[in-house]
C-alpha positions as CSV (number, residue, x, y, z in Angstrom):
1,M,-7.4,53.5,77.7
2,Q,-4.6,51.7,75.1
3,T,-1.8,53.7,75.4
4,S,1.2,53.9,72.8
5,G,4.6,53.1,73.4
6,R,5.2,56.8,73.0
7,A,2.8,57.8,75.8
8,T,4.3,55.2,78.0
9,A,8.0,56.4,77.3
10,A,6.9,59.8,78.5
11,C,5.3,58.3,81.6
12,V,8.8,57.5,82.7
13,D,9.7,59.4,86.0
14,P,12.7,61.3,84.9
15,S,14.1,61.0,88.8
16,A,14.0,57.7,88.7
17,M,16.3,57.6,85.4
18,A,18.6,60.0,87.0
19,A,18.5,57.8,90.1
20,N,19.3,54.5,87.7
21,R,22.2,56.3,86.1
22,V,24.2,57.2,89.9
23,G,23.4,53.3,90.6
24,Q,25.2,52.4,87.5
25,S,27.8,54.8,88.2
26,G,28.0,53.7,91.8
27,R,28.4,50.2,90.6
28,K,31.1,51.2,88.2
29,Y,32.9,53.1,91.2
30,A,32.7,50.2,93.2
31,E,33.8,47.9,90.4
32,T,36.9,50.1,89.6
33,L,38.1,50.4,93.5
34,S,37.6,46.4,93.6
35,S,40.0,46.1,90.6
36,A,42.4,48.2,92.2
37,G,42.5,46.9,95.8
38,R,43.2,43.6,93.2
39,N,45.8,44.8,91.6
40,E,47.4,46.3,94.9
41,R,47.5,43.2,96.4
42,I,48.7,41.5,93.2
43,L,51.8,44.3,92.9
44,Q,52.5,43.6,96.8
45,K,52.7,39.8,96.2
46,S,54.6,40.3,93.5
47,V,57.0,42.5,95.6
48,E,57.3,40.4,98.5
49,N,58.2,37.6,96.4
50,R,61.1,39.4,94.7
51,A,62.4,40.8,98.3
52,N,61.9,37.0,99.4
53,S,63.9,35.6,96.5
54,A,66.8,38.2,96.9
55,C,66.9,37.3,101.0
56,Q,67.4,33.6,100.0
57,R,70.1,34.4,97.5
58,G,71.8,36.4,100.2
59,D,71.5,39.9,98.5
60,D,71.1,43.4,100.4
61,W,67.8,44.1,98.5
62,G,65.7,47.1,99.1
63,W,63.4,49.1,96.8
64,P,62.6,52.4,98.9
65,G,60.0,53.6,96.6
66,W,57.9,50.5,97.5
67,A,58.1,51.0,101.0
68,V,54.3,51.7,101.1
69,W,53.7,48.3,99.4
70,V,55.5,45.9,101.3
71,K,57.9,45.3,104.3
72,L,61.0,43.8,103.3
73,P,62.7,40.6,105.1
74,L,65.1,41.6,107.9
75,A,66.4,37.9,108.3
76,K,69.6,36.2,106.8
77,P,69.2,34.5,103.5
78,R,68.1,30.8,104.0
79,G,71.4,28.8,104.2
80,A,73.7,31.8,104.8
81,M,75.5,32.1,108.0
82,K,76.9,35.6,109.4
83,R,79.9,36.9,111.3
84,S,80.4,40.5,112.8
85,I,84.4,41.0,112.3
86,P,85.6,44.3,113.6
87,S,88.1,46.4,111.4
88,P,89.7,49.6,111.3
89,F,87.6,51.0,108.6
90,G,84.2,50.1,110.4
91,P,82.3,46.8,111.2
92,L,82.2,44.3,108.4
93,V,79.8,41.5,108.0
94,V,80.9,38.4,105.9
95,T,78.3,36.0,105.0
96,V,79.1,32.6,103.8
97,R,76.6,30.2,101.8
98,N,77.4,26.9,100.2
99,G,80.4,26.8,101.6
100,A,81.9,30.0,100.3
101,V,81.9,33.6,101.5
102,A,79.3,35.4,99.4
103,Q,79.3,38.8,101.1
104,V,81.2,41.2,102.8
105,T,79.5,44.4,103.8
106,W,79.6,47.3,106.4
107,G,76.8,47.3,108.8
108,N,76.3,47.5,112.3
109,T,73.8,44.4,112.9
110,R,75.7,42.1,115.3
111,W,76.2,38.4,114.0
112,D,78.0,35.7,115.3
113,D,77.4,32.4,113.7
114,A,79.5,29.4,114.3
115,D,81.5,28.3,111.1
116,P,84.4,27.4,110.1
117,L,84.6,29.0,106.9
118,L,83.8,32.1,109.2
119,D,86.3,31.2,111.5
120,R,89.1,31.4,108.9
121,A,87.5,34.2,107.2
122,Q,87.5,36.1,110.6
123,A,91.2,34.8,111.5
124,Q,92.0,36.1,107.8
125,L,90.8,39.7,107.7
126,E,92.3,40.4,111.1
127,G,95.5,39.7,109.7
128,Y,95.2,41.6,106.9
129,F,94.2,44.7,108.7
130,A,96.8,43.5,111.5
131,G,99.9,44.1,108.8
132,T,100.4,40.1,108.8
133,R,98.9,39.3,105.8
134,R,98.5,40.4,102.5
135,D,96.2,38.1,100.7
136,F,93.2,35.5,100.8
137,D,92.6,32.1,100.7
138,L,89.1,31.7,101.1
139,P,86.8,30.0,98.2
140,L,84.5,32.8,96.8
141,E,80.9,32.8,95.6
142,I,80.6,36.1,93.1
143,S,76.5,36.3,92.1
144,G,76.4,38.1,89.0
145,S,76.7,37.9,85.7
146,A,79.5,35.9,83.9
147,F,81.2,39.7,83.1
148,Q,81.1,40.4,86.9
149,R,83.3,37.4,87.7
150,D,85.5,38.3,85.4
151,V,86.0,41.9,86.5
152,C,86.3,40.5,90.0
153,A,88.8,37.9,89.0
154,A,91.1,40.3,87.5
155,I,90.8,42.4,90.9
156,S,91.7,39.5,92.7
157,A,95.0,39.3,91.0
158,I,95.9,43.0,91.5
159,P,99.0,42.3,94.0
160,F,98.6,43.9,97.8
161,G,100.2,47.5,97.3
162,E,99.7,48.0,93.8
163,T,96.7,49.3,91.7
164,L,95.4,49.2,88.1
165,T,93.1,51.5,86.5
166,Y,89.6,50.8,85.0
167,G,90.8,51.3,81.6
168,E,93.7,48.6,82.2
169,I,91.4,46.0,83.6
170,A,88.8,47.1,80.4
171,R,91.7,46.3,78.0
172,R,92.4,43.0,79.1
173,L,88.9,42.0,79.0
174,G,87.8,43.5,75.9
175,A,85.4,45.7,77.9
176,P,84.4,49.5,78.1
177,P,85.8,51.1,81.3
178,Q,82.4,52.3,82.4
179,A,81.3,48.8,82.6
180,V,84.0,47.7,84.3
181,G,83.5,51.0,86.9
182,Q,79.9,49.6,87.2
183,A,81.1,46.3,88.2
184,C,83.8,47.4,90.6
185,G,80.6,49.2,92.3
186,H,78.6,45.9,92.2
187,N,81.6,43.9,94.2
188,P,79.5,41.7,96.6
189,I,82.9,41.0,98.6
190,P,85.0,44.1,99.2
191,V,88.2,43.7,100.8
192,I,88.8,40.4,99.8
193,V,88.1,41.1,96.6
194,P,90.1,44.3,96.7
195,C,88.1,46.7,94.2
196,H,89.7,49.6,96.5
197,R,93.0,48.5,94.3
198,V,91.0,49.9,91.1
199,L,91.8,53.7,90.0
200,A,90.2,56.1,87.7
201,A,93.1,57.2,84.8
202,N,93.2,60.8,86.6
203,G,92.1,60.2,90.1
204,L,90.8,57.8,92.7
205,G,87.6,56.9,91.0
206,G,84.7,55.5,93.0
207,F,84.0,53.5,96.3
208,S,80.5,52.3,97.1
209,A,81.7,50.9,100.6
210,R,80.9,52.7,103.7
211,G,82.5,55.7,103.9
212,G,83.3,56.1,100.2
213,I,86.8,57.5,99.1
214,E,87.7,57.9,102.5
215,T,87.8,54.4,103.3
216,K,89.3,53.7,99.7
217,V,92.3,55.9,100.5
218,A,92.5,54.5,104.2
219,L,92.8,50.9,102.7
220,L,95.3,52.0,99.8
221,R,97.4,53.6,103.1
222,H,97.1,50.7,105.2
223,E,98.6,48.4,102.1
224,G,101.3,51.3,101.4
225,A,99.9,52.3,98.1
226,A,99.3,56.2,99.2
227,G,102.6,57.2,97.2
228,L,101.0,56.6,94.0
229,L,98.4,58.9,94.6
230,I,99.8,61.8,97.3
């Protein structure tokens, strides 16, 4: 018996149609999960690349919000040498790279690489903390923008035991005091580039190294500059 197209359509099992729709939804969901997985892997690789690049440059780089995605490298930057140096204000870690001091940080990790420049840096820092040296004679590699390097150069010109304000440096450089303050906070070589000698117009200002303001005051006292503040 001949059947019409309409009759044939009426004979389609509704449960089969529902199952087909469920199957299509399942495939779409699976495709979504697969796409999300690919995106996750791409994002993880991107963060890993950024972390590795920062590590090779010598930056102390971390992105806590992405801790679930990537384990950040703990090894020292490629080509860098490090030395832990005790100080009255906590242990310092000096990093040299490309024949220059590139970084000074506070940290408890023990490093003892053999390098002539690290020997010089250690001797000069020990002399500074012992009160027998007032300035440093070391090649420096200041990372960051040209403005960052200009601010660090202005800071380095402040004599031992003296201070300037963010505003005074800003006027010399033709920049806003806030920008100078931010550059001070990003100084990669504290103590040697003495950002502790830069104050606010009406107070101490900030200090991003370990111990914060207390360390800043202790360094100024060590240089005999506390009379300017207290």
